N, CA, C and O atoms as CSV, one atom per row, in Angstrom:
chain,resi,resn,atom,element,x,y,z
A,1,MET,N,N,-1.717,19.775,-156.877
A,1,MET,CA,C,-1.839,21.044,-156.726
A,1,MET,C,C,-1.289,22.270,-157.216
A,1,MET,O,O,-0.104,22.602,-157.221
A,2,LYS,N,N,-2.171,22.833,-157.579
A,2,LYS,CA,C,-1.247,23.620,-158.507
A,2,LYS,C,C,-0.324,24.239,-158.426
A,2,LYS,O,O,0.490,23.934,-159.298
A,3,PHE,N,N,0.154,25.394,-157.462
A,3,PHE,CA,C,1.197,26.248,-157.225
A,3,PHE,C,C,1.937,25.277,-155.974
A,3,PHE,O,O,2.615,25.924,-155.176
A,4,CYS,N,N,1.888,24.372,-155.839
A,4,CYS,CA,C,3.191,23.190,-155.280
A,4,CYS,C,C,3.004,21.988,-155.825
A,4,CYS,O,O,2.532,21.041,-155.197
A,5,PRO,N,N,3.456,21.931,-157.351
A,5,PRO,CA,C,3.027,20.568,-157.824
A,5,PRO,C,C,4.340,19.598,-157.081
A,5,PRO,O,O,4.174,18.389,-156.914
A,6,SER,N,N,5.317,20.124,-156.773
A,6,SER,CA,C,5.543,18.941,-156.038
A,6,SER,C,C,5.447,17.886,-154.885
A,6,SER,O,O,6.028,16.876,-154.489
A,7,LEU,N,N,4.563,18.556,-154.623
A,7,LEU,CA,C,4.143,17.990,-152.696
A,7,LEU,C,C,2.924,16.825,-153.411
A,7,LEU,O,O,2.452,16.712,-154.542
A,8,LYS,N,N,2.802,16.374,-152.630
A,8,LYS,CA,C,2.241,14.678,-152.895
A,8,LYS,C,C,1.174,14.548,-151.428
A,8,LYS,O,O,1.341,13.994,-150.341
A,9,VAL,N,N,0.339,15.134,-151.860
A,9,VAL,CA,C,-0.675,14.517,-151.195
A,9,VAL,C,C,-2.154,13.331,-151.355
A,9,VAL,O,O,-2.502,12.845,-152.431
A,10,ILE,N,N,-2.724,13.108,-150.235
A,10,ILE,CA,C,-3.658,12.454,-149.816
A,10,ILE,C,C,-4.462,12.389,-149.441
A,10,ILE,O,O,-4.487,12.582,-148.225
A,11,GLU,N,N,-5.701,12.087,-150.099
A,11,GLU,CA,C,-7.068,12.356,-149.514
A,11,GLU,C,C,-7.470,10.880,-148.593
A,11,GLU,O,O,-7.420,9.706,-148.958
A,12,PHE,N,N,-8.046,11.725,-146.729
A,12,PHE,CA,C,-8.020,10.631,-146.221
A,12,PHE,C,C,-10.015,10.795,-146.175
A,12,PHE,O,O,-10.754,11.579,-145.579
A,13,THR,N,N,-10.215,9.927,-146.879
A,13,THR,CA,C,-11.802,10.231,-147.381
A,13,THR,C,C,-12.425,8.628,-147.785
A,13,THR,O,O,-11.769,7.789,-148.403
A,14,GLY,N,N,-13.352,8.499,-147.454
A,14,GLY,CA,C,-13.860,6.881,-148.276
A,14,GLY,C,C,-13.364,5.820,-146.886
A,14,GLY,O,O,-12.670,5.922,-145.875
A,15,MET,N,N,-14.270,4.701,-147.626
A,15,MET,CA,C,-14.704,3.048,-146.846
A,15,MET,C,C,-13.377,3.318,-146.619
A,15,MET,O,O,-13.159,4.082,-145.678
A,16,ASP,N,N,-12.137,2.766,-147.419
A,16,ASP,CA,C,-11.130,2.214,-147.396
A,16,ASP,C,C,-9.836,3.398,-147.007
A,16,ASP,O,O,-8.662,3.158,-147.292
A,17,ARG,N,N,-10.241,4.591,-146.370
A,17,ARG,CA,C,-9.450,5.062,-145.434
A,17,ARG,C,C,-8.656,4.689,-144.311
A,17,ARG,O,O,-7.742,5.510,-144.244
A,18,HIS,N,N,-8.558,3.813,-143.358
A,18,HIS,CA,C,-8.339,3.471,-142.072
A,18,HIS,C,C,-7.096,2.627,-142.904
A,18,HIS,O,O,-6.007,2.827,-142.366
A,19,GLU,N,N,-7.013,1.515,-144.383
A,19,GLU,CA,C,-5.676,1.259,-144.676
A,19,GLU,C,C,-4.641,2.619,-145.056
A,19,GLU,O,O,-3.483,2.321,-144.764
A,20,ARG,N,N,-4.747,3.985,-145.610
A,20,ARG,CA,C,-4.332,4.583,-145.367
A,20,ARG,C,C,-3.112,5.169,-144.771
A,20,ARG,O,O,-1.968,5.386,-145.169
A,21,VAL,N,N,-4.143,5.447,-143.049
A,21,VAL,CA,C,-3.031,5.548,-142.838
A,21,VAL,C,C,-1.603,5.278,-142.423
A,21,VAL,O,O,-0.808,6.129,-142.025
A,22,LYS,N,N,-1.373,3.946,-142.572
A,22,LYS,CA,C,0.703,3.582,-142.775
A,22,LYS,C,C,1.043,4.367,-143.853
A,22,LYS,O,O,2.266,4.487,-143.931
A,23,TYR,N,N,0.358,5.021,-144.824
A,23,TYR,CA,C,1.320,5.295,-145.735
A,23,TYR,C,C,1.265,7.067,-145.817
A,23,TYR,O,O,1.692,7.763,-146.738
A,24,PHE,N,N,0.421,7.641,-144.209
A,24,PHE,CA,C,0.785,9.424,-144.253
A,24,PHE,C,C,2.134,9.428,-144.323
A,24,PHE,O,O,2.547,10.105,-145.265
A,25,SER,N,N,3.083,8.842,-143.571
A,25,SER,CA,C,4.768,9.343,-143.494
A,25,SER,C,C,5.329,9.861,-144.957
A,25,SER,O,O,6.090,10.798,-145.197
A,26,GLN,N,N,4.521,8.677,-146.089
A,26,GLN,CA,C,4.887,9.963,-147.311
A,26,GLN,C,C,4.707,10.596,-147.941
A,26,GLN,O,O,5.297,10.641,-149.020
A,27,TYR,N,N,3.459,11.707,-147.448
A,27,TYR,CA,C,2.369,12.045,-148.030
A,27,TYR,C,C,3.183,13.955,-147.386
A,27,TYR,O,O,3.840,13.979,-146.346
A,28,ASP,N,N,2.981,15.082,-148.091
A,28,ASP,CA,C,3.436,16.119,-147.546
A,28,ASP,C,C,1.818,16.899,-146.890
A,28,ASP,O,O,1.755,17.680,-145.941
A,29,VAL,N,N,0.894,16.501,-147.555
A,29,VAL,CA,C,-0.562,17.405,-147.333
A,29,VAL,C,C,-1.200,15.466,-147.061
A,29,VAL,O,O,-1.007,14.364,-147.575
A,30,ILE,N,N,-2.054,16.110,-145.867
A,30,ILE,CA,C,-3.306,14.747,-145.862
A,30,ILE,C,C,-4.793,15.420,-145.967
A,30,ILE,O,O,-4.865,16.007,-144.888
A,31,LEU,N,N,-5.758,15.613,-146.512
A,31,LEU,CA,C,-7.179,16.044,-146.914
A,31,LEU,C,C,-7.619,15.273,-146.233
A,31,LEU,O,O,-7.193,14.133,-146.053
A,32,THR,N,N,-8.726,15.880,-145.651
A,32,THR,CA,C,-9.836,15.580,-144.495
A,32,THR,C,C,-11.045,15.953,-143.920
A,32,THR,O,O,-10.864,16.884,-143.135
A,33,SER,N,N,-12.281,15.578,-143.999
A,33,SER,CA,C,-12.839,16.538,-143.232
A,33,SER,C,C,-12.757,16.564,-141.860
A,33,SER,O,O,-12.063,15.851,-141.135
A,34,TYR,N,N,-13.983,17.973,-141.380
A,34,TYR,CA,C,-14.194,17.563,-139.937
A,34,TYR,C,C,-15.189,16.188,-139.206
A,34,TYR,O,O,-15.451,15.548,-138.188
A,35,GLY,N,N,-15.412,16.351,-140.447
A,35,GLY,CA,C,-16.840,14.928,-139.892
A,35,GLY,C,C,-16.145,13.353,-139.497
A,35,GLY,O,O,-16.540,12.543,-138.659
A,36,VAL,N,N,-14.795,13.254,-140.574
A,36,VAL,CA,C,-14.123,12.105,-140.387
A,36,VAL,C,C,-12.813,11.774,-139.854
A,36,VAL,O,O,-12.243,10.687,-139.757
A,37,ALA,N,N,-12.159,13.947,-139.253
A,37,ALA,CA,C,-11.510,13.656,-138.138
A,37,ALA,C,C,-11.738,13.505,-137.067
A,37,ALA,O,O,-10.790,13.183,-136.351
A,38,LEU,N,N,-13.431,13.701,-136.290
A,38,LEU,CA,C,-14.078,13.510,-135.425
A,38,LEU,C,C,-14.383,11.847,-135.525
A,38,LEU,O,O,-14.104,11.236,-134.493
A,39,ARG,N,N,-14.805,11.218,-136.398
A,39,ARG,CA,C,-14.688,9.732,-136.122
A,39,ARG,C,C,-13.670,8.640,-136.391
A,39,ARG,O,O,-13.923,7.441,-136.265
A,40,ASP,N,N,-12.207,9.262,-136.865
A,40,ASP,CA,C,-11.269,8.899,-136.463
A,40,ASP,C,C,-10.228,9.216,-135.725
A,40,ASP,O,O,-9.088,8.752,-135.726
A,41,HIS,N,N,-10.993,10.526,-134.731
A,41,HIS,CA,C,-9.765,11.021,-134.250
A,41,HIS,C,C,-8.789,10.176,-132.887
A,41,HIS,O,O,-7.795,10.694,-132.379
A,42,SER,N,N,-9.267,9.007,-132.542
A,42,SER,CA,C,-7.917,8.207,-131.699
A,42,SER,C,C,-7.799,7.486,-132.868
A,42,SER,O,O,-8.952,7.157,-132.587
A,43,LEU,N,N,-7.533,6.860,-133.994
A,43,LEU,CA,C,-6.268,6.595,-135.489
A,43,LEU,C,C,-6.119,7.988,-135.377
A,43,LEU,O,O,-6.026,8.239,-134.176
A,44,LEU,N,N,-6.080,8.597,-135.774
A,44,LEU,CA,C,-4.592,10.006,-135.907
A,44,LEU,C,C,-4.082,10.794,-135.164
A,44,LEU,O,O,-3.196,11.605,-135.434
A,45,GLN,N,N,-4.915,10.505,-133.592
A,45,GLN,CA,C,-3.757,11.161,-132.910
A,45,GLN,C,C,-2.733,9.847,-132.673
A,45,GLN,O,O,-2.054,9.862,-131.647
A,46,ASN,N,N,-2.689,9.457,-132.991
A,46,ASN,CA,C,-1.618,8.252,-133.659
A,46,ASN,C,C,-0.413,8.615,-134.077
A,46,ASN,O,O,0.666,8.027,-133.997
A,47,PHE,N,N,-0.786,9.930,-134.658
A,47,PHE,CA,C,0.400,10.188,-136.156
A,47,PHE,C,C,0.777,11.983,-135.190
A,47,PHE,O,O,0.016,12.758,-134.611
A,48,GLN,N,N,2.582,12.020,-135.485
A,48,GLN,CA,C,2.462,12.916,-135.356
A,48,GLN,C,C,2.956,14.244,-136.368
A,48,GLN,O,O,4.013,14.415,-136.975
A,49,PHE,N,N,2.011,14.896,-136.293
A,49,PHE,CA,C,1.632,16.194,-137.465
A,49,PHE,C,C,2.490,17.271,-137.983
A,49,PHE,O,O,2.678,17.992,-137.004
A,50,ASP,N,N,3.200,17.843,-139.134
A,50,ASP,CA,C,4.447,19.370,-138.768
A,50,ASP,C,C,3.488,19.943,-138.730
A,50,ASP,O,O,3.775,20.826,-137.921
A,51,TYR,N,N,1.448,20.286,-139.331
A,51,TYR,CA,C,1.310,21.308,-139.027
A,51,TYR,C,C,-0.612,20.863,-139.443
A,51,TYR,O,O,-1.035,19.994,-140.206
A,52,ILE,N,N,-1.200,21.622,-138.790
A,52,ILE,CA,C,-2.822,21.370,-138.870
A,52,ILE,C,C,-3.745,22.405,-138.984
A,52,ILE,O,O,-4.341,22.981,-138.074
A,53,VAL,N,N,-3.826,22.645,-140.551
A,53,VAL,CA,C,-4.782,23.992,-141.096
A,53,VAL,C,C,-5.868,23.206,-140.866
A,53,VAL,O,O,-6.188,22.088,-141.269
A,54,LEU,N,N,-6.650,24.435,-139.746
A,54,LEU,CA,C,-7.696,24.450,-140.556
A,54,LEU,C,C,-8.767,25.462,-140.729
A,54,LEU,O,O,-8.733,26.351,-139.879
A,55,ASP,N,N,-9.879,25.567,-141.775
A,55,ASP,CA,C,-10.606,26.712,-142.380
A,55,ASP,C,C,-11.124,27.110,-141.314
A,55,ASP,O,O,-11.272,26.514,-140.248
A,56,GLU,N,N,-11.433,28.259,-141.653
A,56,GLU,CA,C,-13.321,28.531,-140.667
A,56,GLU,C,C,-13.931,28.728,-140.790
A,56,GLU,O,O,-14.475,29.816,-140.977
A,57,SER,N,N,-14.410,27.109,-140.740
A,57,SER,CA,C,-15.551,26.619,-140.244
A,57,SER,C,C,-16.409,27.199,-138.673
A,57,SER,O,O,-16.024,27.497,-137.543
A,58,GLN,N,N,-17.525,27.153,-139.267
A,58,GLN,CA,C,-18.820,27.039,-137.367
A,58,GLN,C,C,-17.857,26.624,-136.718
A,58,GLN,O,O,-17.150,27.121,-135.841
A,59,ARG,N,N,-17.905,25.090,-137.526
A,59,ARG,CA,C,-17.349,24.088,-136.375
A,59,ARG,C,C,-16.327,24.176,-135.127
A,59,ARG,O,O,-16.365,23.512,-134.091
A,60,ILE,N,N,-15.647,24.912,-135.407
A,60,ILE,CA,C,-14.444,25.329,-134.805
A,60,ILE,C,C,-14.514,26.622,-134.485
A,60,ILE,O,O,-13.408,27.132,-134.305
A,61,LYS,N,N,-15.353,27.265,-134.365
A,61,LYS,CA,C,-15.721,28.853,-134.105
A,61,LYS,C,C,-15.523,28.846,-132.478
A,61,LYS,O,O,-14.861,29.635,-131.804
A,62,ASN,N,N,-16.146,27.936,-132.132
A,62,ASN,CA,C,-16.600,27.963,-131.021
A,62,ASN,C,C,-15.577,26.892,-129.669
A,62,ASN,O,O,-15.805,25.682,-129.637
A,63,ARG,N,N,-14.965,27.248,-129.089
A,63,ARG,CA,C,-13.676,26.539,-128.670
A,63,ARG,C,C,-13.746,26.005,-127.296
A,63,ARG,O,O,-12.835,25.822,-126.489
A,64,ALA,N,N,-15.515,25.711,-127.155
A,64,ALA,CA,C,-15.561,24.708,-125.862
A,64,ALA,C,C,-16.508,23.701,-126.743
A,64,ALA,O,O,-16.929,22.722,-126.127
A,65,SER,N,N,-16.925,23.850,-128.249
A,65,SER,CA,C,-17.329,22.623,-128.925
A,65,SER,C,C,-16.534,21.716,-128.916
A,65,SER,O,O,-15.319,21.895,-129.000
A,66,LYS,N,N,-17.210,20.351,-128.790
A,66,LYS,CA,C,-16.517,18.976,-129.073
A,66,LYS,C,C,-15.015,19.011,-130.376
A,66,LYS,O,O,-13.788,18.929,-130.304
A,67,THR,N,N,-15.904,19.156,-131.316
A,67,THR,CA,C,-14.759,19.813,-132.391
A,67,THR,C,C,-13.142,20.488,-132.428
A,67,THR,O,O,-11.946,20.294,-132.645
A,68,PHE,N,N,-14.055,21.299,-132.084
A,68,PHE,CA,C,-12.402,21.981,-131.664
A,68,PHE,C,C,-11.727,21.658,-130.582
A,68,PHE,O,O,-10.519,21.651,-130.822
A,69,LYS,N,N,-11.955,21.419,-129.619
A,69,LYS,CA,C,-11.436,20.507,-128.653
A,69,LYS,C,C,-10.582,19.327,-128.829
A,69,LYS,O,O,-9.467,19.110,-128.355
A,70,LEU,N,N,-11.707,18.214,-130.017
A,70,LEU,CA,C,-10.995,16.844,-130.854
A,70,LEU,C,C,-9.684,17.447,-131.359
A,70,LEU,O,O,-8.601,16.871,-131.255
A,71,LEU,N,N,-9.946,19.227,-132.180
A,71,LEU,CA,C,-8.783,18.916,-132.965
A,71,LEU,C,C,-8.046,19.485,-133.119
A,71,LEU,O,O,-7.182,19.642,-133.982
A,72,PHE,N,N,-8.402,20.004,-131.979
A,72,PHE,CA,C,-7.070,20.950,-130.996
A,72,PHE,C,C,-6.444,19.450,-130.335
A,72,PHE,O,O,-5.245,19.704,-130.451
A,73,ASP,N,N,-6.486,18.289,-129.821
A,73,ASP,CA,C,-5.969,17.831,-129.257
A,73,ASP,C,C,-4.912,17.196,-129.965
A,73,ASP,O,O,-3.764,17.045,-129.548
A,74,LEU,N,N,-5.607,16.647,-131.636
A,74,LEU,CA,C,-4.380,15.741,-132.487
A,74,LEU,C,C,-2.818,16.554,-132.129
A,74,LEU,O,O,-2.610,17.757,-131.973
A,75,PRO,N,N,-2.016,15.587,-132.082
A,75,PRO,CA,C,-0.653,16.018,-131.765
A,75,PRO,C,C,0.082,16.412,-133.035
A,75,PRO,O,O,-0.101,15.611,-133.951
A,76,ALA,N,N,1.057,17.693,-133.390
A,76,ALA,CA,C,1.631,18.642,-133.960
A,76,ALA,C,C,1.864,19.871,-133.929
A,76,ALA,O,O,1.105,20.543,-133.230
A,77,LYS,N,N,3.044,20.615,-134.709
A,77,LYS,CA,C,4.391,21.083,-134.222
A,77,LYS,C,C,3.444,22.538,-134.253
A,77,LYS,O,O,3.114,23.302,-133.345
A,78,THR,N,N,3.205,22.544,-135.553
A,78,THR,CA,C,1.712,23.828,-135.208
A,78,THR,C,C,0.522,23.930,-135.643
A,78,THR,O,O,0.401,23.318,-136.704
A,79,LYS,N,N,-0.483,24.467,-135.276
A,79,LYS,CA,C,-1.748,24.546,-135.645
A,79,LYS,C,C,-2.083,25.826,-136.048
A,79,LYS,O,O,-1.684,26.763,-135.357
A,80,PHE,N,N,-2.919,26.096,-137.305
A,80,PHE,CA,C,-2.883,27.296,-137.863
A,80,PHE,C,C,-4.861,27.262,-137.589
A,80,PHE,O,O,-5.090,26.084,-137.316
A,81,ARG,N,N,-5.587,27.683,-137.578
A,81,ARG,CA,C,-7.331,28.125,-137.645
A,81,ARG,C,C,-7.582,29.462,-138.198
A,81,ARG,O,O,-8.734,29.882,-138.298
């Protein structure tokens, strides 16, 4: 990461992503897509996040949408959108 090189980053994508969940606590930043987060919601729900930061995607603009509800259901101390 250009502005914070000391942060440890992991990408939660790809076929082997389920194996990486056990290492989440070793990282500062976990990057994923909306699609992966929705598919793996039950798995992600077991991890306590400090922050969840969502970009301004059309997928979360509607508070009644399944995407919005599932992502805001994930356990986190703080959520930004």
